[in-house]
TORDO-770462 format. One record per residue (C-alpha): residue number from 1; x, y, z. Coordinates in steps of 0.2 Angstrom, whole numbers. Layout:
N
<pt NUM <X Y Z>>;
...
REM end
This chain:
458
<pt 1 <-209 103 -364>>;
<pt 2 <-195 103 -377>>;
<pt 3 <-187 119 -382>>;
<pt 4 <-176 121 -397>>;
<pt 5 <-166 137 -393>>;
<pt 6 <-160 150 -405>>;
<pt 7 <-148 164 -403>>;
<pt 8 <-155 177 -414>>;
<pt 9 <-171 169 -421>>;
<pt 10 <-186 164 -411>>;
<pt 11 <-186 148 -401>>;
<pt 12 <-198 134 -404>>;
<pt 13 <-207 124 -391>>;
<pt 14 <-217 107 -391>>;
<pt 15 <-226 99 -377>>;
<pt 16 <-228 80 -375>>;
<pt 17 <-237 70 -362>>;
<pt 18 <-230 56 -351>>;
<pt 19 <-233 43 -365>>;
<pt 20 <-224 53 -378>>;
<pt 21 <-240 59 -387>>;
<pt 22 <-237 77 -394>>;
<pt 23 <-250 89 -387>>;
<pt 24 <-244 104 -398>>;
<pt 25 <-229 109 -407>>;
<pt 26 <-220 123 -416>>;
<pt 27 <-224 137 -403>>;
<pt 28 <-212 151 -407>>;
<pt 29 <-207 164 -394>>;
<pt 30 <-192 175 -388>>;
<pt 31 <-184 177 -371>>;
<pt 32 <-196 190 -365>>;
<pt 33 <-208 189 -350>>;
<pt 34 <-224 192 -359>>;
<pt 35 <-220 179 -372>>;
<pt 36 <-215 166 -359>>;
<pt 37 <-231 169 -350>>;
<pt 38 <-241 165 -366>>;
<pt 39 <-230 149 -368>>;
<pt 40 <-234 144 -350>>;
<pt 41 <-252 147 -352>>;
<pt 42 <-253 133 -365>>;
<pt 43 <-250 120 -352>>;
<pt 44 <-264 107 -352>>;
<pt 45 <-278 110 -339>>;
<pt 46 <-274 101 -322>>;
<pt 47 <-255 100 -325>>;
<pt 48 <-245 107 -310>>;
<pt 49 <-229 116 -312>>;
<pt 50 <-220 102 -302>>;
<pt 51 <-226 90 -316>>;
<pt 52 <-217 100 -330>>;
<pt 53 <-200 95 -336>>;
<pt 54 <-192 107 -348>>;
<pt 55 <-179 100 -359>>;
<pt 56 <-166 111 -369>>;
<pt 57 <-149 110 -377>>;
<pt 58 <-137 122 -369>>;
<pt 59 <-135 133 -385>>;
<pt 60 <-122 146 -380>>;
<pt 61 <-129 156 -366>>;
<pt 62 <-147 157 -372>>;
<pt 63 <-153 144 -360>>;
<pt 64 <-147 153 -344>>;
<pt 65 <-162 166 -343>>;
<pt 66 <-174 153 -349>>;
<pt 67 <-169 140 -336>>;
<pt 68 <-170 153 -322>>;
<pt 69 <-187 158 -327>>;
<pt 70 <-194 141 -328>>;
<pt 71 <-186 136 -311>>;
<pt 72 <-195 151 -303>>;
<pt 73 <-211 144 -310>>;
<pt 74 <-208 127 -302>>;
<pt 75 <-203 117 -317>>;
<pt 76 <-189 105 -318>>;
<pt 77 <-175 110 -331>>;
<pt 78 <-165 97 -340>>;
<pt 79 <-150 101 -351>>;
<pt 80 <-146 88 -365>>;
<pt 81 <-129 88 -374>>;
<pt 82 <-131 92 -393>>;
<pt 83 <-122 76 -397>>;
<pt 84 <-135 66 -388>>;
<pt 85 <-150 75 -396>>;
<pt 86 <-141 74 -413>>;
<pt 87 <-139 55 -411>>;
<pt 88 <-158 53 -407>>;
<pt 89 <-163 64 -421>>;
<pt 90 <-153 54 -433>>;
<pt 91 <-161 38 -427>>;
<pt 92 <-179 46 -430>>;
<pt 93 <-175 56 -446>>;
<pt 94 <-158 54 -453>>;
<pt 95 <-160 66 -468>>;
<pt 96 <-172 78 -460>>;
<pt 97 <-168 92 -448>>;
<pt 98 <-179 107 -443>>;
<pt 99 <-182 117 -427>>;
<pt 100 <-199 110 -425>>;
<pt 101 <-193 92 -426>>;
<pt 102 <-179 96 -413>>;
<pt 103 <-192 103 -401>>;
<pt 104 <-203 87 -403>>;
<pt 105 <-188 76 -400>>;
<pt 106 <-183 85 -384>>;
<pt 107 <-201 84 -378>>;
<pt 108 <-201 66 -380>>;
<pt 109 <-184 63 -372>>;
<pt 110 <-190 60 -354>>;
<pt 111 <-199 45 -361>>;
<pt 112 <-185 39 -373>>;
<pt 113 <-170 41 -361>>;
<pt 114 <-176 44 -343>>;
<pt 115 <-160 38 -335>>;
<pt 116 <-150 51 -344>>;
<pt 117 <-160 66 -337>>;
<pt 118 <-151 76 -324>>;
<pt 119 <-160 92 -317>>;
<pt 120 <-150 108 -319>>;
<pt 121 <-150 118 -304>>;
<pt 122 <-136 130 -307>>;
<pt 123 <-135 146 -317>>;
<pt 124 <-120 141 -328>>;
<pt 125 <-112 156 -335>>;
<pt 126 <-123 167 -324>>;
<pt 127 <-113 161 -309>>;
<pt 128 <-100 174 -305>>;
<pt 129 <-86 162 -299>>;
<pt 130 <-88 151 -314>>;
<pt 131 <-87 166 -325>>;
<pt 132 <-72 174 -316>>;
<pt 133 <-61 158 -317>>;
<pt 134 <-64 156 -335>>;
<pt 135 <-60 174 -338>>;
<pt 136 <-44 172 -328>>;
<pt 137 <-39 157 -338>>;
<pt 138 <-43 167 -354>>;
<pt 139 <-33 182 -349>>;
<pt 140 <-18 171 -344>>;
<pt 141 <-18 163 -361>>;
<pt 142 <-19 180 -370>>;
<pt 143 <-4 187 -359>>;
<pt 144 <6 171 -363>>;
<pt 145 <3 173 -382>>;
<pt 146 <7 191 -381>>;
<pt 147 <24 188 -372>>;
<pt 148 <28 175 -385>>;
<pt 149 <25 188 -398>>;
<pt 150 <35 201 -389>>;
<pt 151 <50 189 -387>>;
<pt 152 <50 185 -405>>;
<pt 153 <51 203 -409>>;
<pt 154 <66 206 -398>>;
<pt 155 <74 192 -407>>;
<pt 156 <75 203 -422>>;
<pt 157 <86 215 -412>>;
<pt 158 <98 202 -408>>;
<pt 159 <101 188 -394>>;
<pt 160 <108 200 -381>>;
<pt 161 <92 209 -377>>;
<pt 162 <84 193 -370>>;
<pt 163 <98 191 -357>>;
<pt 164 <99 210 -354>>;
<pt 165 <81 210 -348>>;
<pt 166 <84 195 -337>>;
<pt 167 <75 183 -348>>;
<pt 168 <58 187 -339>>;
<pt 169 <47 197 -349>>;
<pt 170 <32 194 -337>>;
<pt 171 <41 205 -325>>;
<pt 172 <33 223 -325>>;
<pt 173 <50 232 -325>>;
<pt 174 <56 226 -343>>;
<pt 175 <38 228 -349>>;
<pt 176 <37 246 -344>>;
<pt 177 <54 249 -352>>;
<pt 178 <49 242 -368>>;
<pt 179 <32 250 -367>>;
<pt 180 <40 267 -366>>;
<pt 181 <48 264 -383>>;
<pt 182 <66 260 -377>>;
<pt 183 <68 245 -388>>;
<pt 184 <76 257 -401>>;
<pt 185 <95 256 -397>>;
<pt 186 <97 274 -403>>;
<pt 187 <84 280 -390>>;
<pt 188 <93 269 -376>>;
<pt 189 <110 277 -380>>;
<pt 190 <102 295 -380>>;
<pt 191 <94 291 -363>>;
<pt 192 <111 287 -355>>;
<pt 193 <117 276 -341>>;
<pt 194 <112 287 -327>>;
<pt 195 <94 291 -332>>;
<pt 196 <92 273 -338>>;
<pt 197 <97 266 -321>>;
<pt 198 <85 279 -312>>;
<pt 199 <71 272 -323>>;
<pt 200 <75 254 -318>>;
<pt 201 <76 259 -300>>;
<pt 202 <60 268 -299>>;
<pt 203 <49 255 -309>>;
<pt 204 <57 240 -300>>;
<pt 205 <56 248 -282>>;
<pt 206 <75 246 -281>>;
<pt 207 <77 228 -288>>;
<pt 208 <85 235 -304>>;
<pt 209 <99 248 -306>>;
<pt 210 <116 251 -313>>;
<pt 211 <120 233 -318>>;
<pt 212 <104 231 -328>>;
<pt 213 <107 248 -336>>;
<pt 214 <124 242 -342>>;
<pt 215 <118 226 -349>>;
<pt 216 <104 235 -359>>;
<pt 217 <117 248 -366>>;
<pt 218 <128 234 -371>>;
<pt 219 <114 225 -380>>;
<pt 220 <109 242 -389>>;
<pt 221 <127 243 -394>>;
<pt 222 <128 226 -401>>;
<pt 223 <112 228 -411>>;
<pt 224 <118 244 -419>>;
<pt 225 <134 235 -424>>;
<pt 226 <125 220 -430>>;
<pt 227 <112 229 -441>>;
<pt 228 <120 246 -444>>;
<pt 229 <107 257 -452>>;
<pt 230 <98 243 -462>>;
<pt 231 <84 240 -449>>;
<pt 232 <71 253 -445>>;
<pt 233 <73 253 -426>>;
<pt 234 <60 266 -422>>;
<pt 235 <46 257 -431>>;
<pt 236 <51 240 -423>>;
<pt 237 <52 249 -406>>;
<pt 238 <34 255 -409>>;
<pt 239 <28 237 -412>>;
<pt 240 <36 231 -397>>;
<pt 241 <29 245 -386>>;
<pt 242 <11 240 -392>>;
<pt 243 <14 222 -387>>;
<pt 244 <22 228 -370>>;
<pt 245 <7 239 -366>>;
<pt 246 <-5 226 -370>>;
<pt 247 <4 214 -358>>;
<pt 248 <4 227 -344>>;
<pt 249 <-14 230 -346>>;
<pt 250 <-19 212 -346>>;
<pt 251 <-8 209 -331>>;
<pt 252 <-17 223 -322>>;
<pt 253 <-34 215 -327>>;
<pt 254 <-28 198 -320>>;
<pt 255 <-24 206 -304>>;
<pt 256 <-41 213 -302>>;
<pt 257 <-49 196 -307>>;
<pt 258 <-39 187 -294>>;
<pt 259 <-45 199 -281>>;
<pt 260 <-63 196 -286>>;
<pt 261 <-60 177 -286>>;
<pt 262 <-53 178 -268>>;
<pt 263 <-68 187 -262>>;
<pt 264 <-80 174 -270>>;
<pt 265 <-70 159 -264>>;
<pt 266 <-70 166 -246>>;
<pt 267 <-89 168 -247>>;
<pt 268 <-92 150 -253>>;
<pt 269 <-78 141 -244>>;
<pt 270 <-74 150 -228>>;
<pt 271 <-67 135 -220>>;
<pt 272 <-55 132 -234>>;
<pt 273 <-61 114 -238>>;
<pt 274 <-55 115 -256>>;
<pt 275 <-38 121 -253>>;
<pt 276 <-35 109 -239>>;
<pt 277 <-32 96 -252>>;
<pt 278 <-14 93 -257>>;
<pt 279 <-9 101 -273>>;
<pt 280 <-24 113 -273>>;
<pt 281 <-19 131 -271>>;
<pt 282 <-29 147 -272>>;
<pt 283 <-30 147 -291>>;
<pt 284 <-34 129 -294>>;
<pt 285 <-45 128 -279>>;
<pt 286 <-56 143 -286>>;
<pt 287 <-57 134 -303>>;
<pt 288 <-62 118 -295>>;
<pt 289 <-75 126 -284>>;
<pt 290 <-82 137 -299>>;
<pt 291 <-82 125 -313>>;
<pt 292 <-88 110 -303>>;
<pt 293 <-102 120 -295>>;
<pt 294 <-112 114 -281>>;
<pt 295 <-106 96 -277>>;
<pt 296 <-122 91 -269>>;
<pt 297 <-131 92 -285>>;
<pt 298 <-122 75 -290>>;
<pt 299 <-131 59 -286>>;
<pt 300 <-115 50 -282>>;
<pt 301 <-96 52 -282>>;
<pt 302 <-95 42 -298>>;
<pt 303 <-106 56 -306>>;
<pt 304 <-93 69 -300>>;
<pt 305 <-79 59 -308>>;
<pt 306 <-90 57 -324>>;
<pt 307 <-93 75 -325>>;
<pt 308 <-74 79 -325>>;
<pt 309 <-72 69 -341>>;
<pt 310 <-56 61 -334>>;
<pt 311 <-63 43 -333>>;
<pt 312 <-58 32 -347>>;
<pt 313 <-70 27 -361>>;
<pt 314 <-76 9 -362>>;
<pt 315 <-80 -2 -377>>;
<pt 316 <-86 -19 -372>>;
<pt 317 <-95 -33 -381>>;
<pt 318 <-97 -51 -375>>;
<pt 319 <-82 -57 -366>>;
<pt 320 <-71 -44 -374>>;
<pt 321 <-68 -26 -369>>;
<pt 322 <-56 -12 -369>>;
<pt 323 <-54 5 -361>>;
<pt 324 <-49 20 -371>>;
<pt 325 <-43 37 -367>>;
<pt 326 <-52 50 -356>>;
<pt 327 <-70 54 -362>>;
<pt 328 <-66 73 -360>>;
<pt 329 <-84 76 -357>>;
<pt 330 <-88 91 -345>>;
<pt 331 <-78 106 -342>>;
<pt 332 <-61 107 -350>>;
<pt 333 <-55 120 -337>>;
<pt 334 <-59 109 -323>>;
<pt 335 <-49 95 -331>>;
<pt 336 <-34 106 -333>>;
<pt 337 <-35 112 -315>>;
<pt 338 <-37 94 -308>>;
<pt 339 <-22 88 -319>>;
<pt 340 <-11 102 -312>>;
<pt 341 <-17 98 -294>>;
<pt 342 <-14 80 -296>>;
<pt 343 <4 83 -302>>;
<pt 344 <8 91 -285>>;
<pt 345 <-4 81 -274>>;
<pt 346 <6 65 -278>>;
<pt 347 <21 73 -271>>;
<pt 348 <13 76 -254>>;
<pt 349 <0 62 -251>>;
<pt 350 <7 45 -248>>;
<pt 351 <-9 36 -254>>;
<pt 352 <-9 46 -270>>;
<pt 353 <10 43 -272>>;
<pt 354 <8 24 -269>>;
<pt 355 <-5 24 -283>>;
<pt 356 <6 34 -295>>;
<pt 357 <21 23 -291>>;
<pt 358 <10 7 -295>>;
<pt 359 <3 14 -311>>;
<pt 360 <21 19 -317>>;
<pt 361 <31 5 -311>>;
<pt 362 <20 -11 -311>>;
<pt 363 <6 -6 -324>>;
<pt 364 <18 3 -336>>;
<pt 365 <7 18 -338>>;
<pt 366 <13 34 -345>>;
<pt 367 <15 49 -334>>;
<pt 368 <0 58 -341>>;
<pt 369 <-11 43 -340>>;
<pt 370 <-6 40 -322>>;
<pt 371 <-9 58 -318>>;
<pt 372 <-27 56 -325>>;
<pt 373 <-30 42 -313>>;
<pt 374 <-23 52 -298>>;
<pt 375 <-34 67 -303>>;
<pt 376 <-50 57 -303>>;
<pt 377 <-45 50 -286>>;
<pt 378 <-41 68 -279>>;
<pt 379 <-58 75 -286>>;
<pt 380 <-67 61 -277>>;
<pt 381 <-59 65 -261>>;
<pt 382 <-62 83 -263>>;
<pt 383 <-80 80 -266>>;
<pt 384 <-82 69 -251>>;
<pt 385 <-73 82 -240>>;
<pt 386 <-85 95 -246>>;
<pt 387 <-101 84 -244>>;
<pt 388 <-95 79 -226>>;
<pt 389 <-89 97 -221>>;
<pt 390 <-72 90 -216>>;
<pt 391 <-54 95 -222>>;
<pt 392 <-43 84 -231>>;
<pt 393 <-32 73 -220>>;
<pt 394 <-15 65 -226>>;
<pt 395 <-14 47 -222>>;
<pt 396 <-2 33 -224>>;
<pt 397 <-8 18 -235>>;
<pt 398 <-13 9 -220>>;
<pt 399 <-25 23 -215>>;
<pt 400 <-14 31 -201>>;
<pt 401 <-15 50 -201>>;
<pt 402 <2 58 -204>>;
<pt 403 <9 75 -205>>;
<pt 404 <16 84 -220>>;
<pt 405 <34 80 -215>>;
<pt 406 <30 62 -212>>;
<pt 407 <21 61 -228>>;
<pt 408 <36 68 -237>>;
<pt 409 <48 55 -229>>;
<pt 410 <36 41 -233>>;
<pt 411 <35 46 -251>>;
<pt 412 <54 48 -253>>;
<pt 413 <58 31 -245>>;
<pt 414 <44 20 -253>>;
<pt 415 <37 28 -269>>;
<pt 416 <50 36 -279>>;
<pt 417 <49 31 -297>>;
<pt 418 <66 25 -304>>;
<pt 419 <74 37 -316>>;
<pt 420 <76 24 -329>>;
<pt 421 <57 21 -330>>;
<pt 422 <54 40 -332>>;
<pt 423 <68 40 -345>>;
<pt 424 <60 26 -355>>;
<pt 425 <43 35 -355>>;
<pt 426 <51 51 -361>>;
<pt 427 <59 42 -376>>;
<pt 428 <45 30 -381>>;
<pt 429 <30 39 -374>>;
<pt 430 <17 47 -386>>;
<pt 431 <19 65 -388>>;
<pt 432 <24 79 -400>>;
<pt 433 <43 81 -398>>;
<pt 434 <57 86 -409>>;
<pt 435 <60 68 -414>>;
<pt 436 <42 66 -419>>;
<pt 437 <43 81 -430>>;
<pt 438 <57 75 -441>>;
<pt 439 <53 68 -458>>;
<pt 440 <55 49 -459>>;
<pt 441 <64 50 -475>>;
<pt 442 <69 64 -487>>;
<pt 443 <60 64 -504>>;
<pt 444 <70 59 -519>>;
<pt 445 <75 72 -531>>;
<pt 446 <75 60 -546>>;
<pt 447 <61 50 -554>>;
<pt 448 <53 36 -545>>;
<pt 449 <57 19 -551>>;
<pt 450 <46 9 -539>>;
<pt 451 <34 -2 -549>>;
<pt 452 <38 9 -564>>;
<pt 453 <30 4 -581>>;
<pt 454 <40 3 -597>>;
<pt 455 <36 18 -609>>;
<pt 456 <25 13 -623>>;
<pt 457 <25 22 -639>>;
<pt 458 <8 30 -644>>;
REM end
């Protein structure tokens, strides 16, 4: 059964037999129990639920309740990427697209590409840990963007404010100070040194006090001397207070999400198998566990690596072939967590450090490329530990178990990448730096005389 999903309109379903013959098509329905029952009643006589394969594209989150309903009935649910189904549709009918045609194509997909069908056993966005880790990442990005806007607004007041607030706007103490409207230098001077010091002392639990109050008063005086009365301080302070209050609210939400994630991870991984891997802390471990899902659903460790999207693409024909960049298929948040974990794991695991050293020194790989290789190796080991229910074990390159201290000594003695190699990668590596942003040449202010044609009278 192929189902072309819709978010607001009706879905369309088509049924094909094992030989690809269309039995019926164009059945319209919505995600309601009674309509799903009518769809299920159209199965051919004698067909059991175990023989039914439901093929869908994961259109937003509309597939989640449908997949759960069909799995409860005993059917096998398969999700197909939109890119793959679009390629097949272009092969059959390049200039025609309709919901009915899409559903027929999905119904025939088990016959057209059987090796590409992988049953979906999870609930996707319905999984609370998967959803919580994504929410945590989104909140962190929002807070980072808000703090950047806040820092840009403080630059209007002058450079002294950044230093006066210790250059750390993620700290709740300066955020509470700015949220109270005290970015107005006149309000700060009216508040006075004593009350300002008490404000800092109370909100920082004694970490801030008189010295921070003096710095803020000095910054306020410098701002009034710099601007005079030309700037509307009260209106700017209101804008800054809005950004500070938003940052504080998001910070509190992040704390609540962190507590939820800790409870969910403790339920799923009570033995701490995920965080036993080097470089995998509570946050990255929760992301790997939540975004990867049940490791046992993968047929092999190679399938786990392929799901990460960190494996290189391949273009080969005849005796020639070349590898490209990462495929980037799968979950982007999982790749980000693995990349960050790999950056730390190579500093603690001698085998990973040896591979990183070889890729950098002998193969001439860029730092980011080498970390992608380390990340796939780390993911493979994490999946293996999970399947075997064994914690991660640090070992030397000869397979000898080592302690964390011994591992650090081995890495420092054998696998330290020379600084000249790192420096050459920084200067010649691909990336967006200040050097890349410069224009290669300034445009001429006069008329161009390159290949100029002589003027001809009309």
